N, C-alpha and C positions, 0 to 999 in steps of 0.2 A: 855942443858936442860935434866934433868932426868925425866923419865916417869914411870907411874905405870898403872896397869890395873884397869879399872872400869867396873863392871858388869852391863850391861844394860838389864833390865827385858824384857820379851816377851811383856808385856803391856807397851807401850811407852807413854811418855808425849810429845805431839806434839804441837808446837806453829804454829798458823796460822796468818799471817800478810800479808796485801796488801795495797799499795798505792791506793789513792782514785779511779784513773781510771783503776785499776787492781782488784778492789773488786769483781765485777760481774764475772770476769774470774775466781777468786779463788773460788767463791761460785759454779759456774758451775763445777769446777774440783771437789769440795768436794762432790757435788751431785753424780758425776760419781763414787766416791770412798767411798760413804757413808758406805757401808758394812764393809770395812776395818777400816775407821775412827772410827766408833762406837765401835770398840774393844779396843780403846786406850783413854787416858785422853787427852782432848783438851783444849788448852788455846788460847786466841786471844786478840789482842790489840783492844781498843776502839770500834769503829763502826764495824770493821771486825768481831770481836767476836760475836757481836749482830746478824749480818747478817747470819753468819754460824749457830748459834744456832737456829734462827727462821727457816731458810730454810731447815736445815737437821733434825730439831726436835730432837737434841741431846744436852745434857749439854755441855757448854763451859765456862771455868773459864775466865771471862773478866777482863783484866788489863786496865789501863788508855790508853788513846790515844797515839800513837807513838810519835808525836811532844810534848806531855806534860809529857813524861817520860816513856811511855810503852816499847820503845825500850830498855831503861836502865833496867826495870824490867826484861825483857826477858834475857838480858845480865847477869844480877845477877843470875837468875835461872840457866843459863848455867854454870856459874862459880862455883855454888853450887852443880852441878851435879844433878839438879832437873829438867832438860829438855834434851830430847833425840833426837829431831829432829826439824829443823826449816824449815817451808814452808813459803817463803817470796816472794810473787809475787810483785816485785818492778818495777818501770817504769824507764828504763834507758834513756828516752828522756825527762822527766819532772824534772827539778830542784826542790828540796825540800828544805824548809827552815831549815829542821832538817837533812840535808845530813851528817853532822858530827856524829850525833847519829846513823845513818844507818851504816856508815863506822865503827864505834865503835862496833856496834852489829856484823857485819860480821867478824871483827877482833877477837872478843871474841869466835864466833862459830869456827873459824879456829884454834884458840889457843887451845880451849878445845876439838877439834876433833869430832865435831858433824857434822852430814849430813845436808847440806843446799840445798834446792831446791829454785832456784830464778826464775823459770818459769815452765810452764806446762810440758814441755819435761823432765827436770830434776826431777820434782816431779813424773812423770810417771815412770821413771827409778827407783827411790828410792822405790816407792810403788810396783814395780815388784820383789823387792828383797826378798829372803827368810828370811833375817835378820829382816825385818819389824815385823815379828810375832814370832821371836825366841829370846831366851835368848842369849846374846853374850857379848864378852869382847871388849872394845875399850881402846886405850892408851890415857892417859890424863897426863898433866904435874903434876909432883910431887912437888907441892909448899911447902908442909910441909918439905921436904928434903932441898928445896931451902932456905926456911926461917931459918931452923936450921943451915945450912952451913954459912949463912950470919951473924948469931948472934955470931958466934965464933970469 
């Protein structure tokens, strides 16, 4: 794979996602980090986005529910370099009917080299990083080069 640099702005686009029995935990985490979160653009799937917007009193772009395609919407934003960070509090003990969608979302996040926080501890680590509020470069796949090479 060939990579190129993508410049991430100081103001991040952050997706906030949580499985049903993790929504309250995510909202509590968001309340503790409200000051940092309100400096960025927030997106959320379905109900989670509504909860975060209501409890934090900050605007959240709400996508559709994860099982109805919200996970794929987030994945598309990642692949278009329109998302910089994924905070996804998922439940490892509760099987979800849309598990394949969740796996696909996590695979896309890994392929496009964006930070992913899957629990409170990893989210705290990411939010303690100086990179959260600064402009920086990250490596992303150079699919333009890949497509051009395949066409020959």
